[in-house]
C-alpha beads as a LAMMPS data file, in Angstrom:
LAMMPS data file: protein, C-alpha beads

370 atoms
369 bonds

1 atom types
1 bond types

-500.0 500.0 xlo xhi
-500.0 500.0 ylo yhi
-500.0 500.0 zlo zhi

Masses

1 110.0

Atoms # bond

1 1 1 -17.487 -12.156 11.966
2 1 1 -20.268 -9.627 11.462
3 1 1 -22.110 -8.916 8.228
4 1 1 -20.200 -5.652 7.836
5 1 1 -17.762 -7.216 5.400
6 1 1 -20.731 -8.400 3.297
7 1 1 -22.090 -4.858 3.208
8 1 1 -18.731 -3.518 2.057
9 1 1 -18.538 -6.264 -0.585
10 1 1 -22.033 -5.326 -1.801
11 1 1 -21.054 -1.673 -2.136
12 1 1 -17.950 -2.694 -4.038
13 1 1 -19.964 -4.887 -6.406
14 1 1 -22.604 -2.220 -7.063
15 1 1 -19.938 0.382 -7.799
16 1 1 -17.884 -1.956 -9.991
17 1 1 -20.903 -3.087 -12.016
18 1 1 -22.026 0.515 -12.581
19 1 1 -18.563 1.396 -13.827
20 1 1 -18.251 -1.656 -16.076
21 1 1 -21.738 -1.092 -17.529
22 1 1 -20.694 2.426 -18.580
23 1 1 -17.780 1.183 -20.690
24 1 1 -17.725 0.399 -24.391
25 1 1 -16.170 -2.793 -25.772
26 1 1 -12.705 -1.284 -26.239
27 1 1 -12.666 0.123 -22.721
28 1 1 -13.890 -3.166 -21.219
29 1 1 -11.047 -5.022 -22.908
30 1 1 -8.620 -3.085 -20.700
31 1 1 -10.846 -2.857 -17.631
32 1 1 -12.247 -6.382 -17.235
33 1 1 -9.959 -9.350 -16.535
34 1 1 -10.565 -13.035 -15.807
35 1 1 -11.680 -14.035 -12.319
36 1 1 -9.188 -14.633 -9.507
37 1 1 -7.798 -18.153 -9.609
38 1 1 -5.102 -20.233 -7.964
39 1 1 -2.643 -19.909 -10.828
40 1 1 -2.130 -18.998 -14.465
41 1 1 -1.349 -15.811 -16.367
42 1 1 -4.489 -13.968 -15.248
43 1 1 -3.711 -14.588 -11.587
44 1 1 -0.103 -13.567 -12.137
45 1 1 -1.437 -10.257 -13.421
46 1 1 -3.781 -9.807 -10.443
47 1 1 -0.927 -10.290 -8.014
48 1 1 1.511 -8.066 -9.905
49 1 1 1.486 -4.614 -8.370
50 1 1 3.422 -1.370 -8.538
51 1 1 3.660 1.978 -6.787
52 1 1 5.772 3.797 -9.353
53 1 1 4.389 5.890 -12.250
54 1 1 4.323 2.894 -14.587
55 1 1 1.557 0.890 -16.285
56 1 1 -0.378 -0.707 -13.404
57 1 1 -2.748 -2.538 -15.757
58 1 1 -6.317 -1.491 -16.424
59 1 1 -8.195 1.520 -17.766
60 1 1 -6.701 4.945 -17.056
61 1 1 -8.580 8.120 -16.232
62 1 1 -7.423 9.464 -19.599
63 1 1 -9.295 6.657 -21.379
64 1 1 -12.605 7.530 -19.718
65 1 1 -15.224 10.212 -20.095
66 1 1 -15.816 12.416 -17.029
67 1 1 -18.932 10.486 -16.018
68 1 1 -17.003 7.208 -16.194
69 1 1 -14.144 8.734 -14.241
70 1 1 -16.641 9.627 -11.539
71 1 1 -17.919 6.049 -11.462
72 1 1 -14.330 4.817 -11.194
73 1 1 -13.777 7.001 -8.146
74 1 1 -16.948 5.529 -6.644
75 1 1 -15.305 2.113 -6.924
76 1 1 -12.189 3.451 -5.197
77 1 1 -14.299 4.970 -2.422
78 1 1 -16.140 1.681 -1.854
79 1 1 -12.950 0.083 -0.548
80 1 1 -11.790 2.939 1.664
81 1 1 -12.812 4.739 4.813
82 1 1 -13.690 8.406 4.496
83 1 1 -10.240 9.366 5.732
84 1 1 -8.641 6.775 3.449
85 1 1 -10.466 8.108 0.403
86 1 1 -9.554 11.701 1.235
87 1 1 -5.904 10.693 1.554
88 1 1 -5.928 8.801 -1.760
89 1 1 -7.588 11.756 -3.535
90 1 1 -4.914 14.039 -2.096
91 1 1 -2.091 11.755 -3.246
92 1 1 -3.524 11.809 -6.776
93 1 1 -3.566 15.610 -6.720
94 1 1 0.038 15.737 -5.542
95 1 1 1.126 14.788 -9.053
96 1 1 0.449 18.415 -9.999
97 1 1 2.448 19.650 -7.005
98 1 1 5.347 17.335 -7.812
99 1 1 5.351 18.568 -11.414
100 1 1 5.873 22.105 -10.133
101 1 1 8.594 20.985 -7.676
102 1 1 10.472 19.497 -10.637
103 1 1 9.986 22.616 -12.743
104 1 1 7.513 20.925 -15.109
105 1 1 10.574 19.493 -16.792
106 1 1 10.868 15.734 -16.155
107 1 1 10.572 13.829 -19.430
108 1 1 10.302 10.034 -19.562
109 1 1 9.254 9.906 -23.199
110 1 1 5.494 10.196 -22.722
111 1 1 3.179 13.165 -23.166
112 1 1 3.168 13.991 -19.444
113 1 1 5.410 12.398 -16.833
114 1 1 3.833 13.580 -13.571
115 1 1 0.287 12.798 -14.579
116 1 1 -2.835 12.746 -12.348
117 1 1 -4.655 11.026 -15.206
118 1 1 -2.352 8.008 -15.217
119 1 1 -4.183 5.952 -12.594
120 1 1 -5.538 2.551 -13.541
121 1 1 -8.626 0.584 -12.504
122 1 1 -9.169 -3.078 -13.345
123 1 1 -11.857 -5.552 -12.233
124 1 1 -11.119 -9.277 -12.018
125 1 1 -14.117 -11.540 -12.554
126 1 1 -17.828 -10.741 -12.294
127 1 1 -18.736 -8.484 -9.353
128 1 1 -21.409 -9.841 -7.029
129 1 1 -22.499 -13.388 -6.274
130 1 1 -20.493 -16.049 -4.475
131 1 1 -17.717 -16.586 -7.023
132 1 1 -14.422 -14.821 -6.346
133 1 1 -13.873 -11.431 -7.901
134 1 1 -11.691 -8.461 -7.130
135 1 1 -10.464 -5.076 -8.215
136 1 1 -7.244 -3.105 -8.248
137 1 1 -6.620 0.627 -8.407
138 1 1 -3.138 2.024 -8.798
139 1 1 -0.794 4.637 -10.101
140 1 1 2.062 6.690 -8.724
141 1 1 2.088 6.225 -4.933
142 1 1 -1.207 4.329 -4.807
143 1 1 -1.909 0.609 -4.939
144 1 1 -5.224 -0.714 -3.624
145 1 1 -5.946 -4.442 -3.996
146 1 1 -9.230 -6.070 -2.986
147 1 1 -10.558 -9.620 -3.194
148 1 1 -14.147 -10.739 -2.538
149 1 1 -14.940 -14.434 -1.954
150 1 1 -18.365 -15.891 -1.117
151 1 1 -19.789 -12.391 -0.920
152 1 1 -17.308 -11.230 1.737
153 1 1 -14.243 -9.022 1.526
154 1 1 -11.399 -11.507 1.859
155 1 1 -8.345 -9.284 1.369
156 1 1 -7.417 -5.602 1.260
157 1 1 -3.639 -5.880 0.947
158 1 1 -1.141 -4.928 -0.343
159 1 1 -2.253 -1.357 0.388
160 1 1 0.340 1.251 -0.552
161 1 1 0.215 5.024 -0.214
162 1 1 2.997 7.522 -0.781
163 1 1 3.420 11.272 -0.868
164 1 1 5.854 13.347 -2.907
165 1 1 6.232 15.931 -1.550
166 1 1 5.497 14.505 1.899
167 1 1 4.979 18.079 3.120
168 1 1 3.864 21.015 0.985
169 1 1 3.189 24.609 2.060
170 1 1 -0.356 25.902 2.305
171 1 1 -1.530 29.472 2.755
172 1 1 -1.360 30.881 6.249
173 1 1 1.743 28.924 7.169
174 1 1 -0.013 25.546 7.245
175 1 1 1.374 22.400 5.628
176 1 1 -0.230 19.644 3.561
177 1 1 1.008 16.316 4.974
178 1 1 -1.233 13.450 3.794
179 1 1 0.787 10.857 5.738
180 1 1 2.032 13.129 8.496
181 1 1 0.531 11.214 11.413
182 1 1 2.173 7.982 10.282
183 1 1 5.533 9.769 10.497
184 1 1 5.015 11.774 13.688
185 1 1 3.574 8.966 15.811
186 1 1 6.428 6.638 14.879
187 1 1 9.050 9.255 15.705
188 1 1 7.347 10.001 19.023
189 1 1 7.460 6.287 19.785
190 1 1 11.125 5.736 18.960
191 1 1 12.154 8.877 20.841
192 1 1 10.233 7.701 23.916
193 1 1 12.091 4.393 24.242
194 1 1 14.569 3.978 27.093
195 1 1 18.159 3.499 25.864
196 1 1 18.291 -0.294 26.153
197 1 1 15.053 -0.770 24.236
198 1 1 16.008 1.915 21.714
199 1 1 19.202 0.018 20.911
200 1 1 17.093 -3.031 20.078
201 1 1 14.592 -1.023 18.050
202 1 1 17.119 0.881 15.908
203 1 1 18.454 -1.783 13.559
204 1 1 20.732 0.414 11.450
205 1 1 22.077 3.958 11.620
206 1 1 21.179 4.611 7.976
207 1 1 17.792 4.038 6.323
208 1 1 17.140 2.009 3.188
209 1 1 16.273 3.964 0.067
210 1 1 12.859 2.277 -0.156
211 1 1 10.662 -0.264 1.591
212 1 1 12.541 -3.528 1.962
213 1 1 9.859 -5.775 0.436
214 1 1 9.472 -3.457 -2.561
215 1 1 6.563 -4.543 -4.742
216 1 1 7.188 -8.260 -4.292
217 1 1 4.170 -10.514 -4.751
218 1 1 5.139 -12.556 -1.682
219 1 1 7.113 -11.284 1.286
220 1 1 10.402 -13.112 1.599
221 1 1 14.041 -12.471 2.348
222 1 1 15.274 -11.580 -1.110
223 1 1 16.785 -8.566 -2.842
224 1 1 14.185 -6.663 -4.877
225 1 1 15.799 -4.872 -7.839
226 1 1 14.837 -1.381 -8.955
227 1 1 13.810 -2.706 -12.371
228 1 1 11.036 -4.756 -10.718
229 1 1 9.250 -1.558 -9.709
230 1 1 8.398 -0.862 -13.355
231 1 1 6.366 -2.903 -15.825
232 1 1 8.559 -4.357 -18.590
233 1 1 8.622 -2.124 -21.631
234 1 1 7.960 1.012 -19.589
235 1 1 10.422 3.644 -18.386
236 1 1 13.247 1.887 -16.532
237 1 1 15.005 3.854 -13.781
238 1 1 18.706 4.462 -13.512
239 1 1 20.641 1.743 -11.685
240 1 1 17.918 -0.726 -12.668
241 1 1 19.892 -3.736 -11.515
242 1 1 20.590 -2.394 -8.043
243 1 1 18.512 -3.237 -4.959
244 1 1 15.651 -0.870 -4.222
245 1 1 17.012 -0.400 -0.705
246 1 1 20.508 0.609 -1.834
247 1 1 21.858 -1.722 0.855
248 1 1 24.179 -4.699 0.609
249 1 1 26.308 -6.886 2.845
250 1 1 25.865 -6.412 6.591
251 1 1 23.575 -3.417 6.093
252 1 1 21.181 -5.483 3.991
253 1 1 21.208 -8.291 6.527
254 1 1 20.531 -5.853 9.370
255 1 1 17.215 -4.850 7.749
256 1 1 16.323 -8.148 6.059
257 1 1 12.760 -9.335 6.556
258 1 1 12.740 -12.387 8.778
259 1 1 9.960 -14.664 9.988
260 1 1 10.773 -13.741 13.579
261 1 1 10.129 -9.982 13.885
262 1 1 12.984 -7.698 14.813
263 1 1 12.926 -4.623 17.001
264 1 1 11.151 -3.684 20.208
265 1 1 8.100 -5.814 21.060
266 1 1 4.879 -4.260 22.218
267 1 1 5.090 -6.397 25.338
268 1 1 7.999 -4.263 26.594
269 1 1 6.355 -0.889 26.020
270 1 1 4.778 1.093 28.818
271 1 1 1.127 2.161 28.730
272 1 1 1.760 5.467 26.947
273 1 1 4.000 3.813 24.371
274 1 1 1.400 1.127 23.731
275 1 1 -1.136 3.862 23.011
276 1 1 1.305 5.363 20.515
277 1 1 1.793 1.947 18.897
278 1 1 -1.927 1.339 18.509
279 1 1 -2.464 4.861 17.155
280 1 1 0.335 4.254 14.656
281 1 1 -1.316 1.007 13.552
282 1 1 -4.557 2.901 12.988
283 1 1 -2.916 5.215 10.428
284 1 1 -2.544 2.124 8.225
285 1 1 -5.423 -0.175 9.172
286 1 1 -8.000 2.647 9.172
287 1 1 -7.431 3.187 5.461
288 1 1 -10.230 0.677 4.793
289 1 1 -13.817 0.647 6.100
290 1 1 -14.097 -0.242 9.784
291 1 1 -16.040 -3.423 8.966
292 1 1 -13.063 -4.935 7.126
293 1 1 -10.209 -3.407 9.123
294 1 1 -8.176 -5.690 11.412
295 1 1 -7.533 -2.811 13.822
296 1 1 -9.910 -4.216 16.459
297 1 1 -7.609 -7.255 16.661
298 1 1 -5.229 -5.066 18.649
299 1 1 -7.792 -4.438 21.373
300 1 1 -6.451 -7.769 22.625
301 1 1 -3.346 -6.970 24.701
302 1 1 -1.662 -10.178 23.546
303 1 1 -1.967 -9.131 19.898
304 1 1 -0.410 -5.741 20.612
305 1 1 2.315 -7.450 22.666
306 1 1 3.379 -9.378 19.567
307 1 1 3.811 -6.332 17.300
308 1 1 7.471 -5.379 16.944
309 1 1 8.601 -1.842 16.148
310 1 1 11.912 -1.340 14.325
311 1 1 13.649 1.777 13.044
312 1 1 16.593 2.737 10.829
313 1 1 18.213 6.095 10.223
314 1 1 17.978 9.341 12.146
315 1 1 15.347 9.904 14.828
316 1 1 15.526 13.690 14.275
317 1 1 12.595 15.291 12.456
318 1 1 13.406 16.263 8.881
319 1 1 16.147 13.663 8.414
320 1 1 16.002 10.402 6.392
321 1 1 14.507 7.462 8.247
322 1 1 12.677 4.129 7.997
323 1 1 10.506 2.049 10.291
324 1 1 8.505 -1.157 10.250
325 1 1 5.788 -2.809 12.291
326 1 1 5.755 -6.585 12.159
327 1 1 3.625 -9.236 13.823
328 1 1 1.221 -12.034 13.035
329 1 1 -0.361 -11.289 9.628
330 1 1 1.112 -7.797 9.725
331 1 1 3.903 -5.968 7.963
332 1 1 3.976 -2.188 7.793
333 1 1 6.917 -0.394 6.170
334 1 1 7.643 3.333 5.965
335 1 1 10.442 5.331 4.355
336 1 1 11.046 9.039 4.071
337 1 1 14.468 9.440 2.506
338 1 1 14.555 11.264 -0.819
339 1 1 14.170 14.979 -1.654
340 1 1 15.743 15.820 1.682
341 1 1 13.406 13.485 3.574
342 1 1 10.331 14.888 1.846
343 1 1 9.167 11.823 -0.114
344 1 1 7.268 9.185 1.866
345 1 1 6.299 5.576 1.157
346 1 1 3.909 3.755 3.501
347 1 1 2.709 0.205 2.832
348 1 1 0.519 -2.232 4.776
349 1 1 0.737 -5.941 3.956
350 1 1 -0.408 -9.332 5.235
351 1 1 2.637 -11.625 4.988
352 1 1 0.463 -14.746 5.122
353 1 1 -2.383 -13.729 2.851
354 1 1 -1.691 -10.756 0.591
355 1 1 -4.163 -10.797 -2.310
356 1 1 -6.309 -13.258 -0.316
357 1 1 -4.442 -16.294 -1.558
358 1 1 -5.383 -18.398 1.463
359 1 1 -9.122 -17.720 1.178
360 1 1 -9.045 -18.170 -2.582
361 1 1 -7.315 -21.547 -2.275
362 1 1 -9.845 -22.706 0.325
363 1 1 -12.741 -21.630 -1.891
364 1 1 -11.421 -23.526 -4.888
365 1 1 -10.718 -26.599 -2.801
366 1 1 -14.292 -26.565 -1.503
367 1 1 -16.150 -25.670 -4.681
368 1 1 -13.976 -26.476 -7.678
369 1 1 -12.130 -29.650 -6.738
370 1 1 -11.968 -32.196 -9.527

Bonds

1 1 1 2
2 1 2 3
3 1 3 4
4 1 4 5
5 1 5 6
6 1 6 7
7 1 7 8
8 1 8 9
9 1 9 10
10 1 10 11
11 1 11 12
12 1 12 13
13 1 13 14
14 1 14 15
15 1 15 16
16 1 16 17
17 1 17 18
18 1 18 19
19 1 19 20
20 1 20 21
21 1 21 22
22 1 22 23
23 1 23 24
24 1 24 25
25 1 25 26
26 1 26 27
27 1 27 28
28 1 28 29
29 1 29 30
30 1 30 31
31 1 31 32
32 1 32 33
33 1 33 34
34 1 34 35
35 1 35 36
36 1 36 37
37 1 37 38
38 1 38 39
39 1 39 40
40 1 40 41
41 1 41 42
42 1 42 43
43 1 43 44
44 1 44 45
45 1 45 46
46 1 46 47
47 1 47 48
48 1 48 49
49 1 49 50
50 1 50 51
51 1 51 52
52 1 52 53
53 1 53 54
54 1 54 55
55 1 55 56
56 1 56 57
57 1 57 58
58 1 58 59
59 1 59 60
60 1 60 61
61 1 61 62
62 1 62 63
63 1 63 64
64 1 64 65
65 1 65 66
66 1 66 67
67 1 67 68
68 1 68 69
69 1 69 70
70 1 70 71
71 1 71 72
72 1 72 73
73 1 73 74
74 1 74 75
75 1 75 76
76 1 76 77
77 1 77 78
78 1 78 79
79 1 79 80
80 1 80 81
81 1 81 82
82 1 82 83
83 1 83 84
84 1 84 85
85 1 85 86
86 1 86 87
87 1 87 88
88 1 88 89
89 1 89 90
90 1 90 91
91 1 91 92
92 1 92 93
93 1 93 94
94 1 94 95
95 1 95 96
96 1 96 97
97 1 97 98
98 1 98 99
99 1 99 100
100 1 100 101
101 1 101 102
102 1 102 103
103 1 103 104
104 1 104 105
105 1 105 106
106 1 106 107
107 1 107 108
108 1 108 109
109 1 109 110
110 1 110 111
111 1 111 112
112 1 112 113
113 1 113 114
114 1 114 115
115 1 115 116
116 1 116 117
117 1 117 118
118 1 118 119
119 1 119 120
120 1 120 121
121 1 121 122
122 1 122 123
123 1 123 124
124 1 124 125
125 1 125 126
126 1 126 127
127 1 127 128
128 1 128 129
129 1 129 130
130 1 130 131
131 1 131 132
132 1 132 133
133 1 133 134
134 1 134 135
135 1 135 136
136 1 136 137
137 1 137 138
138 1 138 139
139 1 139 140
140 1 140 141
141 1 141 142
142 1 142 143
143 1 143 144
144 1 144 145
145 1 145 146
146 1 146 147
147 1 147 148
148 1 148 149
149 1 149 150
150 1 150 151
151 1 151 152
152 1 152 153
153 1 153 154
154 1 154 155
155 1 155 156
156 1 156 157
157 1 157 158
158 1 158 159
159 1 159 160
160 1 160 161
161 1 161 162
162 1 162 163
163 1 163 164
164 1 164 165
165 1 165 166
166 1 166 167
167 1 167 168
168 1 168 169
169 1 169 170
170 1 170 171
171 1 171 172
172 1 172 173
173 1 173 174
174 1 174 175
175 1 175 176
176 1 176 177
177 1 177 178
178 1 178 179
179 1 179 180
180 1 180 181
181 1 181 182
182 1 182 183
183 1 183 184
184 1 184 185
185 1 185 186
186 1 186 187
187 1 187 188
188 1 188 189
189 1 189 190
190 1 190 191
191 1 191 192
192 1 192 193
193 1 193 194
194 1 194 195
195 1 195 196
196 1 196 197
197 1 197 198
198 1 198 199
199 1 199 200
200 1 200 201
201 1 201 202
202 1 202 203
203 1 203 204
204 1 204 205
205 1 205 206
206 1 206 207
207 1 207 208
208 1 208 209
209 1 209 210
210 1 210 211
211 1 211 212
212 1 212 213
213 1 213 214
214 1 214 215
215 1 215 216
216 1 216 217
217 1 217 218
218 1 218 219
219 1 219 220
220 1 220 221
221 1 221 222
222 1 222 223
223 1 223 224
224 1 224 225
225 1 225 226
226 1 226 227
227 1 227 228
228 1 228 229
229 1 229 230
230 1 230 231
231 1 231 232
232 1 232 233
233 1 233 234
234 1 234 235
235 1 235 236
236 1 236 237
237 1 237 238
238 1 238 239
239 1 239 240
240 1 240 241
241 1 241 242
242 1 242 243
243 1 243 244
244 1 244 245
245 1 245 246
246 1 246 247
247 1 247 248
248 1 248 249
249 1 249 250
250 1 250 251
251 1 251 252
252 1 252 253
253 1 253 254
254 1 254 255
255 1 255 256
256 1 256 257
257 1 257 258
258 1 258 259
259 1 259 260
260 1 260 261
261 1 261 262
262 1 262 263
263 1 263 264
264 1 264 265
265 1 265 266
266 1 266 267
267 1 267 268
268 1 268 269
269 1 269 270
270 1 270 271
271 1 271 272
272 1 272 273
273 1 273 274
274 1 274 275
275 1 275 276
276 1 276 277
277 1 277 278
278 1 278 279
279 1 279 280
280 1 280 281
281 1 281 282
282 1 282 283
283 1 283 284
284 1 284 285
285 1 285 286
286 1 286 287
287 1 287 288
288 1 288 289
289 1 289 290
290 1 290 291
291 1 291 292
292 1 292 293
293 1 293 294
294 1 294 295
295 1 295 296
296 1 296 297
297 1 297 298
298 1 298 299
299 1 299 300
300 1 300 301
301 1 301 302
302 1 302 303
303 1 303 304
304 1 304 305
305 1 305 306
306 1 306 307
307 1 307 308
308 1 308 309
309 1 309 310
310 1 310 311
311 1 311 312
312 1 312 313
313 1 313 314
314 1 314 315
315 1 315 316
316 1 316 317
317 1 317 318
318 1 318 319
319 1 319 320
320 1 320 321
321 1 321 322
322 1 322 323
323 1 323 324
324 1 324 325
325 1 325 326
326 1 326 327
327 1 327 328
328 1 328 329
329 1 329 330
330 1 330 331
331 1 331 332
332 1 332 333
333 1 333 334
334 1 334 335
335 1 335 336
336 1 336 337
337 1 337 338
338 1 338 339
339 1 339 340
340 1 340 341
341 1 341 342
342 1 342 343
343 1 343 344
344 1 344 345
345 1 345 346
346 1 346 347
347 1 347 348
348 1 348 349
349 1 349 350
350 1 350 351
351 1 351 352
352 1 352 353
353 1 353 354
354 1 354 355
355 1 355 356
356 1 356 357
357 1 357 358
358 1 358 359
359 1 359 360
360 1 360 361
361 1 361 362
362 1 362 363
363 1 363 364
364 1 364 365
365 1 365 366
366 1 366 367
367 1 367 368
368 1 368 369
369 1 369 370
């Protein structure tokens, strides 16, 4: 491992400290949380995450002065590549576009429902040094989770981005599609498969309503309910007790997350298809700085061989669909179903070590054993 992850961790710490130092006592009470640990209420909060417009935990933009808001965005930028930051900033701005799409009329009992000021930043522990610390930034369609241990970035997942609308008109006939490449590359890949391999890749003729793992803390084969997508006491969606996927019975089992990946393996793709697969991976793994991205892992042909590509729903552009990429320490899920297939969710996870639980446990065993 190079020192690049240390440099990223240093930038994160400098940005987080500058932001925390700008806050008054009341603001810090919401912004600063106990250090990452191997259990307890504080750790349960660190590993609780959302991608809906609910309370993500932390200090919102609304609770900060403009100069503090700027410092908060510096923290966000410290954990992202340039392209990743631009995409996140665009997703935040889409709240204003979505408000217009809905006629500025949606009312969930708060002052503004589609709200670009309702994004939350929270720091866990003391930034810098060798002790574990981390930070989380989230709001509607954004969840960024970072852990630093022994001065190195130990985890950058779960990492969720969404877009509603997924495509919006711009002047001159252009379109704003923040996640467009993640959709187009996957469709190109599934459409390129020969019939036998396509039958293995397409797991179900209809897509799930949402990503199968939802906002679960740990990836496992269980039904995530719609109510879990919202913090208790906040707005609860209709059909709260139903599965987020809208699937049951054989349909649910067809798309269930299993330890052995389903779909078409990279090992059976031709050279052009493998290029598409790696390019598709980059639309997720390039969200973070190059020094902490696992994308280079897939320069190894054996690693790319082990990535499985699966699809559900229509393969025709503009129609509802879902796909996933699954392999060792990798789960990517995508849906574009609602608003006439104009509402995208795209999440990157590490099934073995989301939130850096493995590194955190090793650190505590080495340095804090009784």
